[in-house]
C-alpha positions as protocol buffer text, in pm:
chain_id: "A"
residue {
  index: 1
  type: MET
  ca { x: 5887 y: -488 z: 17753 }
}
residue {
  index: 2
  type: SER
  ca { x: 5702 y: -151 z: 17721 }
}
residue {
  index: 3
  type: ILE
  ca { x: 5900 y: 141 z: 17628 }
}
residue {
  index: 4
  type: TRP
  ca { x: 5779 y: 355 z: 17916 }
}
residue {
  index: 5
  type: PHE
  ca { x: 5829 y: 46 z: 18198 }
}
residue {
  index: 6
  type: THR
  ca { x: 6214 y: 11 z: 18025 }
}
residue {
  index: 7
  type: LYS
  ca { x: 6273 y: 402 z: 18017 }
}
residue {
  index: 8
  type: MET
  ca { x: 6182 y: 462 z: 18361 }
}
residue {
  index: 9
  type: TYR
  ca { x: 6260 y: 113 z: 18548 }
}
residue {
  index: 10
  type: ASP
  ca { x: 6584 y: 287 z: 18709 }
}
residue {
  index: 11
  type: TYR
  ca { x: 6408 y: 654 z: 18783 }
}
residue {
  index: 12
  type: PHE
  ca { x: 6178 y: 450 z: 19007 }
}
residue {
  index: 13
  type: MET
  ca { x: 6437 y: 158 z: 19161 }
}
residue {
  index: 14
  type: LYS
  ca { x: 6683 y: 502 z: 19221 }
}
residue {
  index: 15
  type: PRO
  ca { x: 6554 y: 543 z: 19593 }
}
residue {
  index: 16
  type: LEU
  ca { x: 6556 y: 149 z: 19695 }
}
residue {
  index: 17
  type: GLU
  ca { x: 6930 y: 143 z: 19523 }
}
residue {
  index: 18
  type: LYS
  ca { x: 7030 y: 423 z: 19737 }
}
residue {
  index: 19
  type: ASN
  ca { x: 6878 y: 329 z: 20041 }
}
residue {
  index: 20
  type: ARG
  ca { x: 6921 y: -56 z: 20064 }
}
residue {
  index: 21
  type: LEU
  ca { x: 6899 y: -206 z: 19757 }
}
residue {
  index: 22
  type: GLY
  ca { x: 7253 y: -156 z: 19657 }
}
residue {
  index: 23
  type: ASN
  ca { x: 7410 y: -264 z: 19944 }
}
residue {
  index: 24
  type: ILE
  ca { x: 7198 y: -618 z: 19923 }
}
residue {
  index: 25
  type: ARG
  ca { x: 7368 y: -632 z: 19593 }
}
residue {
  index: 26
  type: LYS
  ca { x: 7725 y: -558 z: 19666 }
}
residue {
  index: 27
  type: HIS
  ca { x: 7724 y: -809 z: 19966 }
}
residue {
  index: 28
  type: LEU
  ca { x: 7578 y: -1064 z: 19727 }
}
residue {
  index: 29
  type: VAL
  ca { x: 7800 y: -1037 z: 19414 }
}
residue {
  index: 30
  type: SER
  ca { x: 8112 y: -860 z: 19535 }
}
residue {
  index: 31
  type: GLN
  ca { x: 8312 y: -1172 z: 19674 }
}
residue {
  index: 32
  type: GLN
  ca { x: 8237 y: -1429 z: 19343 }
}
residue {
  index: 33
  type: LYS
  ca { x: 8475 y: -1549 z: 19159 }
}
residue {
  index: 34
  type: GLY
  ca { x: 8543 y: -1738 z: 18872 }
}
residue {
  index: 35
  type: ILE
  ca { x: 8330 y: -1724 z: 18560 }
}
residue {
  index: 36
  type: ILE
  ca { x: 7934 y: -1569 z: 18660 }
}
residue {
  index: 37
  type: LEU
  ca { x: 7644 y: -1601 z: 18512 }
}
residue {
  index: 38
  type: GLU
  ca { x: 7392 y: -1342 z: 18566 }
}
residue {
  index: 39
  type: ILE
  ca { x: 6989 y: -1384 z: 18437 }
}
residue {
  index: 40
  type: GLY
  ca { x: 6797 y: -1106 z: 18363 }
}
residue {
  index: 41
  type: SER
  ca { x: 7090 y: -895 z: 18383 }
}
residue {
  index: 42
  type: GLY
  ca { x: 6807 y: -595 z: 18290 }
}
residue {
  index: 43
  type: THR
  ca { x: 6964 y: -211 z: 18299 }
}
residue {
  index: 44
  type: GLY
  ca { x: 7303 y: -344 z: 18471 }
}
residue {
  index: 45
  type: ALA
  ca { x: 7236 y: -281 z: 18826 }
}
residue {
  index: 46
  type: ASN
  ca { x: 7465 y: -543 z: 18944 }
}
residue {
  index: 47
  type: PHE
  ca { x: 7742 y: -444 z: 18714 }
}
residue {
  index: 48
  type: CYS
  ca { x: 7940 y: -210 z: 18908 }
}
residue {
  index: 49
  type: TYR
  ca { x: 7948 y: -466 z: 19252 }
}
residue {
  index: 50
  type: TYR
  ca { x: 8162 y: -750 z: 19057 }
}
residue {
  index: 51
  type: LYS
  ca { x: 8511 y: -738 z: 19165 }
}
residue {
  index: 52
  type: GLN
  ca { x: 8668 y: -1046 z: 19147 }
}
residue {
  index: 53
  type: ALA
  ca { x: 8489 y: -1236 z: 18897 }
}
residue {
  index: 54
  type: GLU
  ca { x: 8718 y: -1348 z: 18630 }
}
residue {
  index: 55
  type: LYS
  ca { x: 8400 y: -1259 z: 18347 }
}
residue {
  index: 56
  type: VAL
  ca { x: 8042 y: -1200 z: 18417 }
}
residue {
  index: 57
  type: VAL
  ca { x: 7812 y: -1309 z: 18097 }
}
residue {
  index: 58
  type: ALA
  ca { x: 7484 y: -1127 z: 18151 }
}
residue {
  index: 59
  type: ILE
  ca { x: 7164 y: -1293 z: 17966 }
}
residue {
  index: 60
  type: GLU
  ca { x: 6840 y: -1014 z: 17901 }
}
residue {
  index: 61
  type: PRO
  ca { x: 6571 y: -1124 z: 17703 }
}
residue {
  index: 62
  type: ASP
  ca { x: 6455 y: -743 z: 17633 }
}
residue {
  index: 63
  type: ALA
  ca { x: 6691 y: -548 z: 17406 }
}
residue {
  index: 64
  type: ALA
  ca { x: 6607 y: -163 z: 17525 }
}
residue {
  index: 65
  type: MET
  ca { x: 6723 y: -279 z: 17884 }
}
residue {
  index: 66
  type: MET
  ca { x: 7035 y: -463 z: 17733 }
}
residue {
  index: 67
  type: GLY
  ca { x: 7056 y: -126 z: 17550 }
}
residue {
  index: 68
  type: GLN
  ca { x: 7064 y: 95 z: 17913 }
}
residue {
  index: 69
  type: SER
  ca { x: 7310 y: -138 z: 18045 }
}
residue {
  index: 70
  type: PHE
  ca { x: 7566 y: -37 z: 17788 }
}
residue {
  index: 71
  type: THR
  ca { x: 7739 y: 288 z: 18009 }
}
residue {
  index: 72
  type: ARG
  ca { x: 7726 y: 50 z: 18326 }
}
residue {
  index: 73
  type: VAL
  ca { x: 7923 y: -235 z: 18119 }
}
residue {
  index: 74
  type: GLU
  ca { x: 8185 y: 68 z: 18006 }
}
residue {
  index: 75
  type: VAL
  ca { x: 8262 y: 128 z: 18373 }
}
residue {
  index: 76
  type: ALA
  ca { x: 8264 y: -215 z: 18477 }
}
residue {
  index: 77
  type: THR
  ca { x: 8610 y: -324 z: 18686 }
}
residue {
  index: 78
  type: VAL
  ca { x: 8564 y: -712 z: 18540 }
}
residue {
  index: 79
  type: PRO
  ca { x: 8446 y: -768 z: 18190 }
}
residue {
  index: 80
  type: ILE
  ca { x: 8130 y: -791 z: 18132 }
}
residue {
  index: 81
  type: GLU
  ca { x: 7985 y: -997 z: 17789 }
}
residue {
  index: 82
  type: LEU
  ca { x: 7608 y: -894 z: 17708 }
}
residue {
  index: 83
  type: VAL
  ca { x: 7403 y: -1193 z: 17591 }
}
residue {
  index: 84
  type: ASN
  ca { x: 7015 y: -1157 z: 17393 }
}
residue {
  index: 85
  type: GLY
  ca { x: 6817 y: -1459 z: 17568 }
}
residue {
  index: 86
  type: SER
  ca { x: 6586 y: -1585 z: 17773 }
}
residue {
  index: 87
  type: GLY
  ca { x: 6683 y: -1790 z: 18126 }
}
residue {
  index: 88
  type: GLU
  ca { x: 6421 y: -2012 z: 18029 }
}
residue {
  index: 89
  type: TRP
  ca { x: 6672 y: -2142 z: 17705 }
}
residue {
  index: 90
  type: LEU
  ca { x: 7022 y: -2073 z: 17820 }
}
residue {
  index: 91
  type: PRO
  ca { x: 7280 y: -2073 z: 17492 }
}
residue {
  index: 92
  type: PHE
  ca { x: 7558 y: -2246 z: 17674 }
}
residue {
  index: 93
  type: GLU
  ca { x: 7725 y: -2609 z: 17743 }
}
residue {
  index: 94
  type: ASP
  ca { x: 7664 y: -2788 z: 18083 }
}
residue {
  index: 95
  type: ASN
  ca { x: 7860 y: -2710 z: 18386 }
}
residue {
  index: 96
  type: SER
  ca { x: 8038 y: -2369 z: 18234 }
}
residue {
  index: 97
  type: PHE
  ca { x: 7963 y: -2164 z: 18483 }
}
residue {
  index: 98
  type: ASP
  ca { x: 8113 y: -2105 z: 18874 }
}
residue {
  index: 99
  type: ALA
  ca { x: 7861 y: -1901 z: 19021 }
}
residue {
  index: 100
  type: ALA
  ca { x: 7487 y: -1751 z: 18898 }
}
residue {
  index: 101
  type: VAL
  ca { x: 7326 y: -1449 z: 19034 }
}
residue {
  index: 102
  type: GLY
  ca { x: 6919 y: -1346 z: 18995 }
}
residue {
  index: 103
  type: THR
  ca { x: 6812 y: -1009 z: 19125 }
}
residue {
  index: 104
  type: LEU
  ca { x: 6469 y: -929 z: 19071 }
}
residue {
  index: 105
  type: VAL
  ca { x: 6411 y: -1147 z: 18775 }
}
residue {
  index: 106
  type: LEU
  ca { x: 6250 y: -1466 z: 18841 }
}
residue {
  index: 107
  type: CYS
  ca { x: 5918 y: -1275 z: 18943 }
}
residue {
  index: 108
  type: THR
  ca { x: 5895 y: -1180 z: 18576 }
}
residue {
  index: 109
  type: ILE
  ca { x: 6009 y: -1496 z: 18388 }
}
residue {
  index: 110
  type: PRO
  ca { x: 5724 y: -1715 z: 18233 }
}
residue {
  index: 111
  type: ASN
  ca { x: 5855 y: -2042 z: 18335 }
}
residue {
  index: 112
  type: PRO
  ca { x: 6060 y: -1976 z: 18646 }
}
residue {
  index: 113
  type: ASN
  ca { x: 6103 y: -2365 z: 18696 }
}
residue {
  index: 114
  type: ARG
  ca { x: 6234 y: -2417 z: 18355 }
}
residue {
  index: 115
  type: ALA
  ca { x: 6493 y: -2156 z: 18407 }
}
residue {
  index: 116
  type: LEU
  ca { x: 6576 y: -2266 z: 18722 }
}
residue {
  index: 117
  type: LYS
  ca { x: 6630 y: -2591 z: 18567 }
}
residue {
  index: 118
  type: GLU
  ca { x: 6865 y: -2425 z: 18300 }
}
residue {
  index: 119
  type: ILE
  ca { x: 7093 y: -2244 z: 18555 }
}
residue {
  index: 120
  type: ARG
  ca { x: 7164 y: -2590 z: 18747 }
}
residue {
  index: 121
  type: ARG
  ca { x: 7219 y: -2710 z: 18368 }
}
residue {
  index: 122
  type: VAL
  ca { x: 7477 y: -2465 z: 18295 }
}
residue {
  index: 123
  type: CYS
  ca { x: 7647 y: -2404 z: 18650 }
}
residue {
  index: 124
  type: LYS
  ca { x: 7909 y: -2672 z: 18780 }
}
residue {
  index: 125
  type: PRO
  ca { x: 7826 y: -2831 z: 19080 }
}
residue {
  index: 126
  type: GLY
  ca { x: 7886 y: -2740 z: 19430 }
}
residue {
  index: 127
  type: VAL
  ca { x: 7855 y: -2318 z: 19291 }
}
residue {
  index: 128
  type: PRO
  ca { x: 7692 y: -2052 z: 19449 }
}
residue {
  index: 129
  type: ILE
  ca { x: 7327 y: -1957 z: 19303 }
}
residue {
  index: 130
  type: LEU
  ca { x: 7242 y: -1619 z: 19457 }
}
residue {
  index: 131
  type: PHE
  ca { x: 6903 y: -1441 z: 19402 }
}
residue {
  index: 132
  type: ILE
  ca { x: 6743 y: -1125 z: 19556 }
}
residue {
  index: 133
  type: GLU
  ca { x: 6371 y: -1175 z: 19483 }
}
residue {
  index: 134
  type: HIS
  ca { x: 6046 y: -1045 z: 19610 }
}
residue {
  index: 135
  type: VAL
  ca { x: 5809 y: -1281 z: 19720 }
}
residue {
  index: 136
  type: ARG
  ca { x: 5462 y: -1351 z: 19851 }
}
residue {
  index: 137
  type: ILE
  ca { x: 5450 y: -1241 z: 20191 }
}
residue {
  index: 138
  type: ASP
  ca { x: 5326 y: -1536 z: 20441 }
}
residue {
  index: 139
  type: ARG
  ca { x: 5027 y: -1326 z: 20601 }
}
residue {
  index: 140
  type: PRO
  ca { x: 4714 y: -1346 z: 20545 }
}
residue {
  index: 141
  type: LEU
  ca { x: 4638 y: -1005 z: 20453 }
}
residue {
  index: 142
  type: LEU
  ca { x: 4942 y: -873 z: 20287 }
}
residue {
  index: 143
  type: GLY
  ca { x: 4953 y: -1243 z: 20104 }
}
residue {
  index: 144
  type: ASN
  ca { x: 4595 y: -1162 z: 19970 }
}
residue {
  index: 145
  type: LEU
  ca { x: 4638 y: -798 z: 19887 }
}
residue {
  index: 146
  type: GLN
  ca { x: 4927 y: -940 z: 19665 }
}
residue {
  index: 147
  type: ASP
  ca { x: 4749 y: -1207 z: 19497 }
}
residue {
  index: 148
  type: LEU
  ca { x: 4485 y: -945 z: 19435 }
}
residue {
  index: 149
  type: VAL
  ca { x: 4661 y: -662 z: 19289 }
}
residue {
  index: 150
  type: THR
  ca { x: 4878 y: -923 z: 19114 }
}
residue {
  index: 151
  type: PRO
  ca { x: 4683 y: -927 z: 18760 }
}
residue {
  index: 152
  type: LEU
  ca { x: 4692 y: -542 z: 18733 }
}
residue {
  index: 153
  type: TRP
  ca { x: 5093 y: -522 z: 18841 }
}
residue {
  index: 154
  type: LYS
  ca { x: 5180 y: -794 z: 18558 }
}
residue {
  index: 155
  type: ARG
  ca { x: 5036 y: -543 z: 18298 }
}
residue {
  index: 156
  type: LEU
  ca { x: 5196 y: -227 z: 18447 }
}
residue {
  index: 157
  type: CYS
  ca { x: 5529 y: -441 z: 18514 }
}
residue {
  index: 158
  type: ASP
  ca { x: 5614 y: -666 z: 18188 }
}
residue {
  index: 159
  type: GLY
  ca { x: 5465 y: -979 z: 18359 }
}
residue {
  index: 160
  type: CYS
  ca { x: 5605 y: -919 z: 18701 }
}
residue {
  index: 161
  type: HIS
  ca { x: 5404 y: -1167 z: 18970 }
}
residue {
  index: 162
  type: LEU
  ca { x: 5397 y: -1005 z: 19279 }
}
residue {
  index: 163
  type: ASN
  ca { x: 5273 y: -1305 z: 19465 }
}
residue {
  index: 164
  type: ARG
  ca { x: 5519 y: -1574 z: 19379 }
}
residue {
  index: 165
  type: ASN
  ca { x: 5679 y: -1803 z: 19613 }
}
residue {
  index: 166
  type: THR
  ca { x: 6014 y: -1788 z: 19478 }
}
residue {
  index: 167
  type: LEU
  ca { x: 6229 y: -1945 z: 19750 }
}
residue {
  index: 168
  type: GLU
  ca { x: 5979 y: -2277 z: 19758 }
}
residue {
  index: 169
  type: LEU
  ca { x: 6030 y: -2253 z: 19371 }
}
residue {
  index: 170
  type: ILE
  ca { x: 6413 y: -2255 z: 19411 }
}
residue {
  index: 171
  type: GLN
  ca { x: 6387 y: -2477 z: 19653 }
}
residue {
  index: 172
  type: GLN
  ca { x: 6202 y: -2747 z: 19467 }
}
residue {
  index: 173
  type: ASN
  ca { x: 6430 y: -2796 z: 19189 }
}
residue {
  index: 174
  type: GLY
  ca { x: 6727 y: -2908 z: 19353 }
}
residue {
  index: 175
  type: PHE
  ca { x: 6922 y: -2613 z: 19508 }
}
residue {
  index: 176
  type: GLU
  ca { x: 7026 y: -2678 z: 19872 }
}
residue {
  index: 177
  type: VAL
  ca { x: 6957 y: -2325 z: 20045 }
}
residue {
  index: 178
  type: ILE
  ca { x: 7211 y: -2229 z: 20281 }
}
residue {
  index: 179
  type: LYS
  ca { x: 7099 y: -1904 z: 20411 }
}
residue {
  index: 180
  type: VAL
  ca { x: 6827 y: -1655 z: 20356 }
}
residue {
  index: 181
  type: GLU
  ca { x: 6753 y: -1292 z: 20469 }
}
residue {
  index: 182
  type: LYS
  ca { x: 6458 y: -1121 z: 20495 }
}
residue {
  index: 183
  type: TYR
  ca { x: 6424 y: -739 z: 20404 }
}
residue {
  index: 184
  type: TYR
  ca { x: 6142 y: -458 z: 20357 }
}
residue {
  index: 185
  type: LYS
  ca { x: 5897 y: -655 z: 20604 }
}
residue {
  index: 186
  type: ASP
  ca { x: 5984 y: -985 z: 20427 }
}
residue {
  index: 187
  type: ILE
  ca { x: 5850 y: -918 z: 20091 }
}
residue {
  index: 188
  type: LEU
  ca { x: 6238 y: -940 z: 19977 }
}
residue {
  index: 189
  type: LEU
  ca { x: 6499 y: -1189 z: 19976 }
}
residue {
  index: 190
  type: SER
  ca { x: 6835 y: -1227 z: 19923 }
}
residue {
  index: 191
  type: ILE
  ca { x: 6893 y: -1643 z: 19884 }
}
residue {
  index: 192
  type: GLU
  ca { x: 7230 y: -1832 z: 19870 }
}
residue {
  index: 193
  type: ALA
  ca { x: 7191 y: -2137 z: 19779 }
}
residue {
  index: 194
  type: THR
  ca { x: 7446 y: -2408 z: 19555 }
}
residue {
  index: 195
  type: ASN
  ca { x: 7417 y: -2587 z: 19300 }
}
residue {
  index: 196
  type: GLU
  ca { x: 7347 y: -2963 z: 19392 }
}
residue {
  index: 197
  type: LYS
  ca { x: 7348 y: -3217 z: 19137 }
}
């Protein structure tokens, strides 16, 4: 990732985190138990919300982002293990995890289908698979605007696709979607699914 994007990420996200996003994160992850896989942990924004997990294994491909998460690891109430790696090639054995969490990550992974297949592989059957993702809005004007802006946005925000239909990708890759909540005029989704094998 670019240095400026990494350094400014938390600054730009802070208003969203305070207003609503922090509460959405907390609701999604605070009840998860066992050994949790977090994909694309970034600067560790979720770490403070894990309360019942035995351990969180957080994978992040960007060393600078991971470096910014160290202070959050130190104050977390559950053990956090940081792993430098890609969601597309998870260095874990099959059926290793009791849940998986991804927040604002599938938009930037170059091959999200590959990453979703890897999540399925390393998670036990039937366990929670949880996402917070922004998606392409299913309304002509706003959806077309997202399509128009995405090429420039990807360059500015290190590969982020504003117009990815992430919910559809999750469904196509063998997860059973249990619950979807929409926020911010339907651009942000909280997705609760299970790993069906």
